N, CA, C and O atoms as a GROMACS GRO file, in nm:
protein
  636
    1UNK      N    1  42.265  10.125  16.178
    1UNK     CA    2  42.158  10.045  16.090
    1UNK      C    3  42.081   9.950  16.183
    1UNK      O    4  41.958   9.941  16.179
    2UNK      N    5  42.163   9.874  16.272
    2UNK     CA    6  42.112   9.770  16.362
    2UNK      C    7  42.016   9.842  16.472
    2UNK      O    8  41.917   9.788  16.521
    3UNK      N    9  42.058   9.966  16.502
    3UNK     CA   10  41.985  10.032  16.611
    3UNK      C   11  41.842  10.057  16.550
    3UNK      O   12  41.740  10.027  16.611
    4UNK      N   13  41.842  10.108  16.433
    4UNK     CA   14  41.714  10.134  16.360
    4UNK      C   15  41.624  10.006  16.344
    4UNK      O   16  41.501  10.010  16.348
    5UNK      N   17  41.700   9.892  16.326
    5UNK     CA   18  41.614   9.775  16.326
    5UNK      C   19  41.578   9.719  16.454
    5UNK      O   20  41.507   9.618  16.462
    6UNK      N   21  41.626   9.783  16.558
    6UNK     CA   22  41.595   9.735  16.698
    6UNK      C   23  41.629   9.585  16.716
    6UNK      O   24  41.549   9.506  16.765
    7UNK      N   25  41.765   9.548  16.670
    7UNK     CA   26  41.800   9.414  16.668
    7UNK      C   27  41.909   9.382  16.766
    7UNK      O   28  41.996   9.467  16.784
    8UNK      N   29  41.914   9.263  16.834
    8UNK     CA   30  42.018   9.227  16.912
    8UNK      C   31  42.107   9.139  16.825
    8UNK      O   32  42.061   9.056  16.747
    9UNK      N   33  42.232   9.160  16.842
    9UNK     CA   34  42.349   9.099  16.740
    9UNK      C   35  42.429   9.004  16.827
    9UNK      O   36  42.465   9.038  16.940
   10UNK      N   37  42.457   8.886  16.773
   10UNK     CA   38  42.545   8.803  16.833
   10UNK      C   39  42.667   8.792  16.740
   10UNK      O   40  42.652   8.746  16.627
   11UNK      N   41  42.789   8.832  16.783
   11UNK     CA   42  42.906   8.816  16.716
   11UNK      C   43  42.988   8.704  16.758
   11UNK      O   44  43.007   8.687  16.878
   12UNK      N   45  43.040   8.624  16.670
   12UNK     CA   46  43.118   8.506  16.729
   12UNK      C   47  43.249   8.499  16.627
   12UNK      O   48  43.253   8.541  16.511
   13UNK      N   49  43.350   8.435  16.699
   13UNK     CA   50  43.470   8.413  16.614
   13UNK      C   51  43.459   8.271  16.574
   13UNK      O   52  43.472   8.185  16.660
   14UNK      N   53  43.438   8.240  16.461
   14UNK     CA   54  43.437   8.093  16.411
   14UNK      C   55  43.579   8.026  16.430
   14UNK      O   56  43.686   8.088  16.429
   15UNK      N   57  43.564   7.898  16.446
   15UNK     CA   58  43.696   7.824  16.475
   15UNK      C   59  43.805   7.864  16.376
   15UNK      O   60  43.780   7.863  16.256
   16UNK      N   61  43.936   7.903  16.426
   16UNK     CA   62  44.036   7.933  16.326
   16UNK      C   63  44.041   8.089  16.310
   16UNK      O   64  44.132   8.142  16.247
   17UNK      N   65  43.942   8.159  16.370
   17UNK     CA   66  43.946   8.307  16.341
   17UNK      C   67  43.946   8.375  16.485
   17UNK      O   68  43.915   8.312  16.586
   18UNK      N   69  43.984   8.511  16.486
   18UNK     CA   70  43.976   8.571  16.609
   18UNK      C   71  44.040   8.504  16.728
   18UNK      O   72  44.157   8.466  16.721
   19UNK      N   73  43.965   8.489  16.838
   19UNK     CA   74  44.030   8.430  16.944
   19UNK      C   75  43.997   8.288  16.975
   19UNK      O   76  44.038   8.230  17.076
   20UNK      N   77  43.907   8.227  16.866
   20UNK     CA   78  43.879   8.092  16.861
   20UNK      C   79  43.989   8.000  16.816
   20UNK      O   80  44.064   8.036  16.726
   21UNK      N   81  44.004   7.884  16.873
   21UNK     CA   82  44.100   7.785  16.826
   21UNK      C   83  44.043   7.694  16.718
   21UNK      O   84  43.925   7.694  16.685
   22UNK      N   85  44.146   7.608  16.659
   22UNK     CA   86  44.100   7.521  16.565
   22UNK      C   87  44.135   7.568  16.420
   22UNK      O   88  44.190   7.676  16.395
   23UNK      N   89  44.098   7.481  16.331
   23UNK     CA   90  44.116   7.514  16.190
   23UNK      C   91  43.989   7.538  16.116
   23UNK      O   92  43.895   7.459  16.124
   24UNK      N   93  43.986   7.641  16.048
   24UNK     CA   94  43.849   7.666  15.965
   24UNK      C   95  43.831   7.563  15.858
   24UNK      O   96  43.918   7.523  15.780
   25UNK      N   97  43.693   7.521  15.866
   25UNK     CA   98  43.642   7.429  15.755
   25UNK      C   99  43.501   7.462  15.732
   25UNK      O  100  43.436   7.522  15.818
   26UNK      N  101  43.451   7.426  15.621
   26UNK     CA  102  43.316   7.460  15.596
   26UNK      C  103  43.226   7.387  15.704
   26UNK      O  104  43.140   7.450  15.766
   27UNK      N  105  43.248   7.262  15.724
   27UNK     CA  106  43.158   7.183  15.825
   27UNK      C  107  43.176   7.245  15.975
   27UNK      O  108  43.084   7.247  16.056
   28UNK      N  109  43.300   7.293  16.002
   28UNK     CA  110  43.336   7.341  16.133
   28UNK      C  111  43.251   7.477  16.151
   28UNK      O  112  43.186   7.496  16.254
   29UNK      N  113  43.255   7.567  16.050
   29UNK     CA  114  43.183   7.689  16.052
   29UNK      C  115  43.037   7.671  16.063
   29UNK      O  116  42.969   7.746  16.133
   30UNK      N  117  42.984   7.565  15.990
   30UNK     CA  118  42.850   7.531  15.999
   30UNK      C  119  42.810   7.493  16.154
   30UNK      O  120  42.709   7.534  16.211
   31UNK      N  121  42.904   7.411  16.206
   31UNK     CA  122  42.870   7.360  16.342
   31UNK      C  123  42.878   7.483  16.434
   31UNK      O  124  42.790   7.494  16.519
   32UNK      N  125  42.974   7.573  16.425
   32UNK     CA  126  42.975   7.690  16.499
   32UNK      C  127  42.859   7.777  16.492
   32UNK      O  128  42.820   7.830  16.596
   33UNK      N  129  42.801   7.798  16.389
   33UNK     CA  130  42.690   7.873  16.357
   33UNK      C  131  42.569   7.808  16.421
   33UNK      O  132  42.488   7.877  16.484
   34UNK      N  133  42.555   7.683  16.407
   34UNK     CA  134  42.444   7.609  16.473
   34UNK      C  135  42.447   7.620  16.626
   34UNK      O  136  42.346   7.630  16.694
   35UNK      N  137  42.571   7.616  16.674
   35UNK     CA  138  42.590   7.624  16.828
   35UNK      C  139  42.547   7.765  16.871
   35UNK      O  140  42.482   7.782  16.974
   36UNK      N  141  42.587   7.872  16.784
   36UNK     CA  142  42.541   8.008  16.834
   36UNK      C  143  42.388   8.010  16.819
   36UNK      O  144  42.324   8.064  16.910
   37UNK      N  145  42.329   7.965  16.726
   37UNK     CA  146  42.183   7.965  16.703
   37UNK      C  147  42.131   7.892  16.829
   37UNK      O  148  42.049   7.953  16.899
   38UNK      N  149  42.167   7.777  16.862
   38UNK     CA  150  42.124   7.692  16.978
   38UNK      C  151  42.123   7.784  17.096
   38UNK      O  152  42.020   7.803  17.161
   39UNK      N  153  42.249   7.848  17.127
   39UNK     CA  154  42.246   7.943  17.236
   39UNK      C  155  42.149   8.056  17.232
   39UNK      O  156  42.090   8.088  17.335
   40UNK      N  157  42.127   8.119  17.118
   40UNK     CA  158  42.034   8.232  17.116
   40UNK      C  159  41.895   8.169  17.134
   40UNK      O  160  41.818   8.234  17.205
   41UNK      N  161  41.852   8.060  17.086
   41UNK     CA  162  41.720   8.003  17.105
   41UNK      C  163  41.690   7.955  17.251
   41UNK      O  164  41.575   7.931  17.286
   42UNK      N  165  41.796   7.940  17.335
   42UNK     CA  166  41.766   7.907  17.465
   42UNK      C  167  41.751   8.042  17.566
   42UNK      O  168  41.728   8.035  17.687
   43UNK      N  169  41.767   8.152  17.499
   43UNK     CA  170  41.755   8.278  17.583
   43UNK      C  171  41.613   8.320  17.602
   43UNK      O  172  41.548   8.369  17.510
   44UNK      N  173  41.565   8.300  17.720
   44UNK     CA  174  41.420   8.351  17.737
   44UNK      C  175  41.392   8.493  17.718
   44UNK      O  176  41.276   8.531  17.701
   45UNK      N  177  41.489   8.572  17.719
   45UNK     CA  178  41.472   8.722  17.704
   45UNK      C  179  41.477   8.776  17.566
   45UNK      O  180  41.466   8.897  17.548
   46UNK      N  181  41.495   8.689  17.464
   46UNK     CA  182  41.489   8.715  17.320
   46UNK      C  183  41.369   8.661  17.252
   46UNK      O  184  41.325   8.548  17.277
   47UNK      N  185  41.314   8.743  17.161
   47UNK     CA  186  41.198   8.698  17.076
   47UNK      C  187  41.235   8.595  16.979
   47UNK      O  188  41.306   8.625  16.883
   48UNK      N  189  41.195   8.478  16.996
   48UNK     CA  190  41.239   8.356  16.918
   48UNK      C  191  41.170   8.367  16.769
   48UNK      O  192  41.207   8.287  16.683
   49UNK      N  193  41.082   8.452  16.742
   49UNK     CA  194  41.023   8.463  16.611
   49UNK      C  195  41.117   8.545  16.514
   49UNK      O  196  41.107   8.537  16.391
   50UNK      N  197  41.206   8.622  16.576
   50UNK     CA  198  41.287   8.707  16.505
   50UNK      C  199  41.442   8.657  16.493
   50UNK      O  200  41.534   8.739  16.485
   51UNK      N  201  41.460   8.544  16.492
   51UNK     CA  202  41.595   8.490  16.490
   51UNK      C  203  41.650   8.483  16.338
   51UNK      O  204  41.584   8.432  16.247
   52UNK      N  205  41.768   8.535  16.321
   52UNK     CA  206  41.814   8.537  16.178
   52UNK      C  207  41.928   8.433  16.154
   52UNK      O  208  42.009   8.421  16.246
   53UNK      N  209  41.941   8.369  16.062
   53UNK     CA  210  42.050   8.286  16.015
   53UNK      C  211  42.063   8.146  16.070
   53UNK      O  212  42.078   8.130  16.191
   54UNK      N  213  42.057   8.041  15.983
   54UNK     CA  214  42.068   7.908  16.019
   54UNK      C  215  42.068   7.825  15.898
   54UNK      O  216  42.016   7.866  15.795
   55UNK      N  217  42.120   7.718  15.905
   55UNK     CA  218  42.130   7.612  15.799
   55UNK      C  219  41.985   7.552  15.785
   55UNK      O  220  41.946   7.494  15.683
   56UNK      N  221  41.912   7.571  15.896
   56UNK     CA  222  41.765   7.528  15.891
   56UNK      C  223  41.671   7.626  15.870
   56UNK      O  224  41.637   7.694  15.967
   57UNK      N  225  41.617   7.650  15.749
   57UNK     CA  226  41.519   7.755  15.728
   57UNK      C  227  41.409   7.771  15.815
   57UNK      O  228  41.362   7.880  15.848
   58UNK      N  229  41.361   7.646  15.858
   58UNK     CA  230  41.236   7.669  15.950
   58UNK      C  231  41.271   7.728  16.085
   58UNK      O  232  41.179   7.754  16.163
   59UNK      N  233  41.398   7.753  16.119
   59UNK     CA  234  41.431   7.815  16.250
   59UNK      C  235  41.469   7.975  16.237
   59UNK      O  236  41.503   8.045  16.332
   60UNK      N  237  41.458   8.018  16.106
   60UNK     CA  238  41.492   8.171  16.088
   60UNK      C  239  41.386   8.246  16.015
   60UNK      O  240  41.301   8.188  15.948
   61UNK      N  241  41.391   8.374  16.027
   61UNK     CA  242  41.297   8.465  15.969
   61UNK      C  243  41.361   8.548  15.854
   61UNK      O  244  41.293   8.582  15.757
   62UNK      N  245  41.484   8.578  15.864
   62UNK     CA  246  41.560   8.649  15.751
   62UNK      C  247  41.709   8.628  15.763
   62UNK      O  248  41.758   8.567  15.857
   63UNK      N  249  41.778   8.679  15.668
   63UNK     CA  250  41.918   8.654  15.666
   63UNK      C  251  41.988   8.790  15.637
   63UNK      O  252  41.930   8.869  15.563
   64UNK      N  253  42.113   8.822  15.692
   64UNK     CA  254  42.192   8.933  15.665
   64UNK      C  255  42.326   8.872  15.617
   64UNK      O  256  42.384   8.792  15.690
   65UNK      N  257  42.374   8.908  15.500
   65UNK     CA  258  42.516   8.872  15.457
   65UNK      C  259  42.604   8.989  15.446
   65UNK      O  260  42.565   9.088  15.384
   66UNK      N  261  42.714   8.987  15.498
   66UNK     CA  262  42.809   9.102  15.498
   66UNK      C  263  42.937   9.065  15.428
   66UNK      O  264  43.006   8.972  15.468
   67UNK      N  265  42.971   9.138  15.321
   67UNK     CA  266  43.100   9.127  15.247
   67UNK      C  267  43.123   8.974  15.239
   67UNK      O  268  43.218   8.922  15.299
   68UNK      N  269  43.038   8.904  15.166
   68UNK     CA  270  43.058   8.757  15.135
   68UNK      C  271  43.099   8.723  15.009
   68UNK      O  272  43.052   8.783  14.912
   69UNK      N  273  43.188   8.628  14.992
   69UNK     CA  274  43.220   8.588  14.858
   69UNK      C  275  43.127   8.492  14.802
   69UNK      O  276  43.048   8.429  14.872
   70UNK      N  277  43.137   8.478  14.657
   70UNK     CA  278  43.061   8.378  14.582
   70UNK      C  279  43.090   8.240  14.639
   70UNK      O  280  43.001   8.167  14.683
   71UNK      N  281  43.227   8.207  14.635
   71UNK     CA  282  43.283   8.088  14.671
   71UNK      C  283  43.424   8.097  14.690
   71UNK      O  284  43.482   8.192  14.638
   72UNK      N  285  43.490   8.011  14.758
   72UNK     CA  286  43.636   7.996  14.767
   72UNK      C  287  43.699   7.992  14.638
   72UNK      O  288  43.785   8.076  14.613
   73UNK      N  289  43.663   7.897  14.545
   73UNK     CA  290  43.710   7.885  14.416
   73UNK      C  291  43.712   8.017  14.343
   73UNK      O  292  43.813   8.048  14.280
   74UNK      N  293  43.602   8.101  14.346
   74UNK     CA  294  43.598   8.236  14.295
   74UNK      C  295  43.704   8.332  14.361
   74UNK      O  296  43.767   8.414  14.294
   75UNK      N  297  43.719   8.317  14.481
   75UNK     CA  298  43.817   8.401  14.560
   75UNK      C  299  43.962   8.359  14.520
   75UNK      O  300  44.050   8.441  14.492
   76UNK      N  301  43.975   8.232  14.519
   76UNK     CA  302  44.112   8.178  14.476
   76UNK      C  303  44.148   8.214  14.344
   76UNK      O  304  44.268   8.235  14.325
   77UNK      N  305  44.061   8.227  14.236
   77UNK     CA  306  44.098   8.264  14.115
   77UNK      C  307  44.126   8.399  14.114
   77UNK      O  308  44.210   8.437  14.033
   78UNK      N  309  44.069   8.489  14.196
   78UNK     CA  310  44.094   8.625  14.203
   78UNK      C  311  44.244   8.657  14.271
   78UNK      O  312  44.323   8.739  14.224
   79UNK      N  313  44.265   8.580  14.383
   79UNK     CA  314  44.378   8.603  14.466
   79UNK      C  315  44.496   8.511  14.458
   79UNK      O  316  44.612   8.554  14.456
   80UNK      N  317  44.464   8.380  14.452
   80UNK     CA  318  44.570   8.275  14.466
   80UNK      C  319  44.549   8.163  14.362
   80UNK      O  320  44.542   8.047  14.402
   81UNK      N  321  44.540   8.190  14.240
   81UNK     CA  322  44.514   8.082  14.146
   81UNK      C  323  44.598   7.966  14.149
   81UNK      O  324  44.555   7.861  14.101
   82UNK      N  325  44.722   7.973  14.206
   82UNK     CA  326  44.815   7.868  14.209
   82UNK      C  327  44.806   7.770  14.332
   82UNK      O  328  44.887   7.678  14.347
   83UNK      N  329  44.705   7.794  14.417
   83UNK     CA  330  44.685   7.719  14.544
   83UNK      C  331  44.571   7.618  14.530
   83UNK      O  332  44.470   7.650  14.468
   84UNK      N  333  44.582   7.496  14.585
   84UNK     CA  334  44.478   7.403  14.589
   84UNK      C  335  44.376   7.438  14.683
   84UNK      O  336  44.411   7.509  14.777
   85UNK      N  337  44.245   7.398  14.675
   85UNK     CA  338  44.144   7.424  14.769
   85UNK      C  339  44.071   7.307  14.828
   85UNK      O  340  44.014   7.225  14.756
   86UNK      N  341  44.073   7.297  14.975
   86UNK     CA  342  44.007   7.191  15.038
   86UNK      C  343  43.870   7.219  15.066
   86UNK      O  344  43.784   7.132  15.055
   87UNK      N  345  43.840   7.352  15.107
   87UNK     CA  346  43.710   7.382  15.154
   87UNK      C  347  43.661   7.488  15.038
   87UNK      O  348  43.733   7.580  15.000
   88UNK      N  349  43.536   7.465  14.990
   88UNK     CA  350  43.492   7.540  14.875
   88UNK      C  351  43.386   7.646  14.919
   88UNK      O  352  43.374   7.740  14.841
   89UNK      N  353  43.313   7.646  15.025
   89UNK     CA  354  43.232   7.761  15.068
   89UNK      C  355  43.142   7.805  14.960
   89UNK      O  356  43.143   7.925  14.932
   90UNK      N  357  43.066   7.728  14.898
   90UNK     CA  358  42.994   7.777  14.783
   90UNK      C  359  42.865   7.851  14.817
   90UNK      O  360  42.752   7.802  14.814
   91UNK      N  361  42.898   7.978  14.849
   91UNK     CA  362  42.792   8.066  14.898
   91UNK      C  363  42.668   8.091  14.789
   91UNK      O  364  42.550   8.102  14.821
   92UNK      N  365  42.718   8.097  14.667
   92UNK     CA  366  42.621   8.111  14.559
   92UNK      C  367  42.508   8.002  14.557
   92UNK      O  368  42.390   8.026  14.531
   93UNK      N  369  42.562   7.877  14.590
   93UNK     CA  370  42.459   7.766  14.578
   93UNK      C  371  42.353   7.785  14.694
   93UNK      O  372  42.233   7.766  14.677
   94UNK      N  373  42.415   7.829  14.822
   94UNK     CA  374  42.330   7.833  14.939
   94UNK      C  375  42.234   7.956  14.919
   94UNK      O  376  42.114   7.942  14.945
   95UNK      N  377  42.282   8.073  14.876
   95UNK     CA  378  42.183   8.176  14.862
   95UNK      C  379  42.082   8.158  14.752
   95UNK      O  380  41.978   8.224  14.751
   96UNK      N  381  42.113   8.066  14.656
   96UNK     CA  382  42.008   8.044  14.547
   96UNK      C  383  41.896   7.962  14.605
   96UNK      O  384  41.792   7.951  14.540
   97UNK      N  385  41.910   7.903  14.722
   97UNK     CA  386  41.799   7.824  14.800
   97UNK      C  387  41.730   7.903  14.900
   97UNK      O  388  41.625   7.866  14.953
   98UNK      N  389  41.793   8.024  14.927
   98UNK     CA  390  41.741   8.108  15.045
   98UNK      C  391  41.622   8.202  15.005
   98UNK      O  392  41.644   8.304  14.939
   99UNK      N  393  41.510   8.171  15.041
   99UNK     CA  394  41.394   8.250  14.990
   99UNK      C  395  41.345   8.345  15.103
   99UNK      O  396  41.255   8.425  15.078
  100UNK      N  397  41.401   8.339  15.222
  100UNK     CA  398  41.363   8.433  15.326
  100UNK      C  399  41.413   8.567  15.298
  100UNK      O  400  41.510   8.584  15.225
  101UNK      N  401  41.342   8.676  15.362
  101UNK     CA  402  41.398   8.814  15.341
  101UNK      C  403  41.542   8.817  15.383
  101UNK      O  404  41.588   8.759  15.481
  102UNK      N  405  41.615   8.899  15.288
  102UNK     CA  406  41.757   8.907  15.309
  102UNK      C  407  41.810   9.043  15.291
  102UNK      O  408  41.763   9.119  15.206
  103UNK      N  409  41.908   9.076  15.369
  103UNK     CA  410  41.987   9.204  15.371
  103UNK      C  411  42.126   9.180  15.327
  103UNK      O  412  42.198   9.105  15.394
  104UNK      N  413  42.170   9.235  15.222
  104UNK     CA  414  42.313   9.219  15.183
  104UNK      C  415  42.397   9.337  15.212
  104UNK      O  416  42.366   9.442  15.155
  105UNK      N  417  42.491   9.336  15.287
  105UNK     CA  418  42.573   9.458  15.323
  105UNK      C  419  42.710   9.454  15.252
  105UNK      O  420  42.786   9.360  15.278
  106UNK      N  421  42.743   9.545  15.170
  106UNK     CA  422  42.858   9.557  15.094
  106UNK      C  423  42.937   9.667  15.120
  106UNK      O  424  42.882   9.777  15.122
  107UNK      N  425  43.074   9.657  15.143
  107UNK     CA  426  43.167   9.763  15.159
  107UNK      C  427  43.249   9.772  15.030
  107UNK      O  428  43.309   9.675  14.985
  108UNK      N  429  43.249   9.897  14.972
  108UNK     CA  430  43.324   9.924  14.846
  108UNK      C  431  43.463   9.929  14.862
  108UNK      O  432  43.534   9.915  14.763
  109UNK      N  433  43.516   9.948  14.986
  109UNK     CA  434  43.645   9.971  15.016
  109UNK      C  435  43.720   9.843  15.060
  109UNK      O  436  43.833   9.847  15.109
  110UNK      N  437  43.651   9.730  15.038
  110UNK     CA  438  43.684   9.608  15.083
  110UNK      C  439  43.812   9.548  14.987
  110UNK      O  440  43.792   9.514  14.870
  111UNK      N  441  43.932   9.539  15.045
  111UNK     CA  442  44.053   9.483  14.976
  111UNK      C  443  44.060   9.338  14.967
  111UNK      O  444  44.145   9.290  14.893
  112UNK      N  445  43.985   9.265  15.029
  112UNK     CA  446  43.983   9.109  15.023
  112UNK      C  447  43.871   9.054  14.941
  112UNK      O  448  43.900   8.974  14.852
  113UNK      N  449  43.754   9.086  14.959
  113UNK     CA  450  43.649   9.032  14.893
  113UNK      C  451  43.584   9.136  14.788
  113UNK      O  452  43.521   9.235  14.828
  114UNK      N  453  43.602   9.108  14.657
  114UNK     CA  454  43.561   9.207  14.564
  114UNK      C  455  43.415   9.249  14.588
  114UNK      O  456  43.334   9.159  14.611
  115UNK      N  457  43.376   9.365  14.585
  115UNK     CA  458  43.231   9.408  14.614
  115UNK      C  459  43.139   9.352  14.511
  115UNK      O  460  43.022   9.329  14.540
  116UNK      N  461  43.191   9.325  14.377
  116UNK     CA  462  43.097   9.279  14.291
  116UNK      C  463  43.047   9.141  14.322
  116UNK      O  464  42.945   9.102  14.266
  117UNK      N  465  43.113   9.061  14.410
  117UNK     CA  466  43.056   8.927  14.457
  117UNK      C  467  42.939   8.957  14.538
  117UNK      O  468  42.841   8.885  14.519
  118UNK      N  469  42.931   9.046  14.620
  118UNK     CA  470  42.806   9.084  14.700
  118UNK      C  471  42.693   9.116  14.596
  118UNK      O  472  42.582   9.064  14.609
  119UNK      N  473  42.716   9.188  14.510
  119UNK     CA  474  42.622   9.230  14.405
  119UNK      C  475  42.567   9.102  14.339
  119UNK      O  476  42.446   9.082  14.326
  120UNK      N  477  42.661   9.016  14.300
  120UNK     CA  478  42.619   8.895  14.231
  120UNK      C  479  42.539   8.799  14.328
  120UNK      O  480  42.448   8.730  14.283
  121UNK      N  481  42.572   8.796  14.451
  121UNK     CA  482  42.487   8.712  14.554
  121UNK      C  483  42.350   8.782  14.557
  121UNK      O  484  42.247   8.717  14.542
  122UNK      N  485  42.350   8.902  14.574
  122UNK     CA  486  42.220   8.971  14.574
  122UNK      C  487  42.132   8.927  14.446
  122UNK      O  488  42.016   8.887  14.455
  123UNK      N  489  42.197   8.939  14.334
  123UNK     CA  490  42.115   8.912  14.206
  123UNK      C  491  42.085   8.767  14.195
  123UNK      O  492  41.988   8.735  14.126
  124UNK      N  493  42.162   8.668  14.257
  124UNK     CA  494  42.125   8.528  14.259
  124UNK      C  495  42.017   8.497  14.368
  124UNK      O  496  41.958   8.389  14.365
  125UNK      N  497  41.996   8.573  14.446
  125UNK     CA  498  41.898   8.550  14.564
  125UNK      C  499  41.753   8.548  14.502
  125UNK      O  500  41.717   8.639  14.427
  126UNK      N  501  41.668   8.441  14.534
  126UNK     CA  502  41.547   8.433  14.494
  126UNK      C  503  41.437   8.490  14.580
  126UNK      O  504  41.317   8.484  14.554
  127UNK      N  505  41.498   8.553  14.700
  127UNK     CA  506  41.404   8.616  14.799
  127UNK      C  507  41.302   8.720  14.734
  127UNK      O  508  41.344   8.800  14.649
  128UNK      N  509  41.185   8.719  14.769
  128UNK     CA  510  41.095   8.823  14.726
  128UNK      C  511  41.109   8.946  14.786
  128UNK      O  512  41.072   9.048  14.728
  129UNK      N  513  41.161   8.946  14.902
  129UNK     CA  514  41.202   9.063  14.992
  129UNK      C  515  41.348   9.064  15.024
  129UNK      O  516  41.394   8.990  15.111
  130UNK      N  517  41.426   9.155  14.950
  130UNK     CA  518  41.575   9.169  14.959
  130UNK      C  519  41.622   9.308  14.951
  130UNK      O  520  41.554   9.393  14.893
  131UNK      N  521  41.732   9.335  15.003
  131UNK     CA  522  41.788   9.469  15.000
  131UNK      C  523  41.933   9.449  15.001
  131UNK      O  524  41.988   9.356  15.062
  132UNK      N  525  41.999   9.545  14.926
  132UNK     CA  526  42.148   9.551  14.932
  132UNK      C  527  42.175   9.690  14.981
  132UNK      O  528  42.112   9.781  14.928
  133UNK      N  529  42.259   9.715  15.072
  133UNK     CA  530  42.314   9.839  15.138
  133UNK      C  531  42.460   9.847  15.107
  133UNK      O  532  42.540   9.761  15.144
  134UNK      N  533  42.493   9.956  15.036
  134UNK     CA  534  42.632   9.970  14.993
  134UNK      C  535  42.699  10.087  15.071
  134UNK      O  536  42.644  10.197  15.078
  135UNK      N  537  42.817  10.062  15.129
  135UNK     CA  538  42.885  10.145  15.215
  135UNK      C  539  43.032  10.175  15.150
  135UNK      O  540  43.120  10.089  15.150
  136UNK      N  541  43.049  10.307  15.096
  136UNK     CA  542  43.177  10.334  15.025
  136UNK      C  543  43.293  10.299  15.113
  136UNK      O  544  43.391  10.245  15.062
  137UNK      N  545  43.292  10.327  15.247
  137UNK     CA  546  43.407  10.300  15.315
  137UNK      C  547  43.416  10.161  15.396
  137UNK      O  548  43.509  10.136  15.473
  138UNK      N  549  43.327  10.086  15.376
  138UNK     CA  550  43.305   9.956  15.445
  138UNK      C  551  43.418   9.858  15.395
  138UNK      O  552  43.458   9.869  15.279
  139UNK      N  553  43.469   9.766  15.477
  139UNK     CA  554  43.569   9.680  15.450
  139UNK      C  555  43.530   9.555  15.520
  139UNK      O  556  43.429   9.555  15.591
  140UNK      N  557  43.612   9.432  15.501
  140UNK     CA  558  43.593   9.308  15.572
  140UNK      C  559  43.638   9.321  15.714
  140UNK      O  560  43.577   9.270  15.808
  141UNK      N  561  43.761   9.399  15.727
  141UNK     CA  562  43.823   9.399  15.854
  141UNK      C  563  43.766   9.508  15.945
  141UNK      O  564  43.791   9.502  16.065
  142UNK      N  565  43.690   9.606  15.895
  142UNK     CA  566  43.620   9.703  15.982
  142UNK      C  567  43.478   9.708  15.946
  142UNK      O  568  43.430   9.812  15.902
  143UNK      N  569  43.403   9.595  15.963
  143UNK     CA  570  43.266   9.597  15.920
  143UNK      C  571  43.177   9.686  15.994
  143UNK      O  572  43.087   9.745  15.935
  144UNK      N  573  43.195   9.698  16.117
  144UNK     CA  574  43.092   9.783  16.192
  144UNK      C  575  43.137   9.922  16.202
  144UNK      O  576  43.049  10.008  16.213
  145UNK      N  577  43.269   9.962  16.198
  145UNK     CA  578  43.303  10.090  16.233
  145UNK      C  579  43.257  10.202  16.128
  145UNK      O  580  43.213  10.311  16.164
  146UNK      N  581  43.272  10.164  15.998
  146UNK     CA  582  43.229  10.253  15.898
  146UNK      C  583  43.090  10.258  15.887
  146UNK      O  584  43.035  10.364  15.857
  147UNK      N  585  43.023  10.148  15.911
  147UNK     CA  586  42.872  10.143  15.892
  147UNK      C  587  42.803  10.200  16.011
  147UNK      O  588  42.691  10.249  15.998
  148UNK      N  589  42.862  10.196  16.122
  148UNK     CA  590  42.798  10.250  16.241
  148UNK      C  591  42.782  10.400  16.254
  148UNK      O  592  42.698  10.455  16.326
  149UNK      N  593  42.877  10.461  16.171
  149UNK     CA  594  42.880  10.614  16.171
  149UNK      C  595  42.824  10.680  16.058
  149UNK      O  596  42.804  10.802  16.064
  150UNK      N  597  42.792  10.609  15.946
  150UNK     CA  598  42.748  10.654  15.828
  150UNK      C  599  42.651  10.581  15.751
  150UNK      O  600  42.676  10.461  15.738
  151UNK      N  601  42.548  10.625  15.699
  151UNK     CA  602  42.441  10.553  15.643
  151UNK      C  603  42.499  10.493  15.497
  151UNK      O  604  42.604  10.540  15.452
  152UNK      N  605  42.433  10.396  15.431
  152UNK     CA  606  42.474  10.359  15.315
  152UNK      C  607  42.466  10.468  15.209
  152UNK      O  608  42.378  10.555  15.216
  153UNK      N  609  42.560  10.465  15.109
  153UNK     CA  610  42.558  10.564  15.003
  153UNK      C  611  42.440  10.523  14.904
  153UNK      O  612  42.382  10.614  14.844
  154UNK      N  613  42.407  10.408  14.886
  154UNK     CA  614  42.302  10.369  14.801
  154UNK      C  615  42.247  10.239  14.844
  154UNK      O  616  42.324  10.162  14.903
  155UNK      N  617  42.131  10.206  14.824
  155UNK     CA  618  42.076  10.073  14.844
  155UNK      C  619  41.953  10.055  14.746
  155UNK      O  620  41.886  10.149  14.705
  156UNK      N  621  41.932   9.925  14.714
  156UNK     CA  622  41.849   9.874  14.625
  156UNK      C  623  41.756   9.779  14.700
  156UNK      O  624  41.799   9.710  14.792
  157UNK      N  625  41.632   9.775  14.661
  157UNK     CA  626  41.537   9.676  14.726
  157UNK      C  627  41.443   9.626  14.630
  157UNK      O  628  41.409   9.688  14.529
  158UNK      N  629  41.401   9.507  14.665
  158UNK     CA  630  41.292   9.435  14.600
  158UNK      C  631  41.198   9.390  14.705
  158UNK      O  632  41.234   9.294  14.773
  159UNK      N  633  41.077   9.447  14.732
  159UNK     CA  634  40.992   9.399  14.829
  159UNK      C  635  40.858   9.350  14.751
  159UNK      O  636  40.764   9.302  14.814
   0.00000   0.00000   0.00000
């Protein structure tokens, strides 16, 4: 899909994930995303008019969300209703403010994040141009492998 879009992609391990150190927090992940955006915007070999994703809407042209939850409270009520929550990650509030073109990528085989949450985020998005791509074999832990070899089984768009 990204080859068809002719896109460069930056993948990073947020603090507390992958090979990064530290503890995950909503503020920490925001800072990590901003640092990645700052890095990308200093690259003279990249077209700065096509940067995707930022807390600052004036710095981005579009957004891609992949197997994202509505919020930590929604996930906790699904998986761990007995645990207290420090970080809420209220994705549904952020997407409700995001008017730029958006691509929602959903894996139906995701065992962690219920696919219905991606559909709900898509429906909450006020973007005039948005699309949801649904991959039957896609999961949170194998986001690229299933999608790189097969097209989505279905997609909806509003342009």
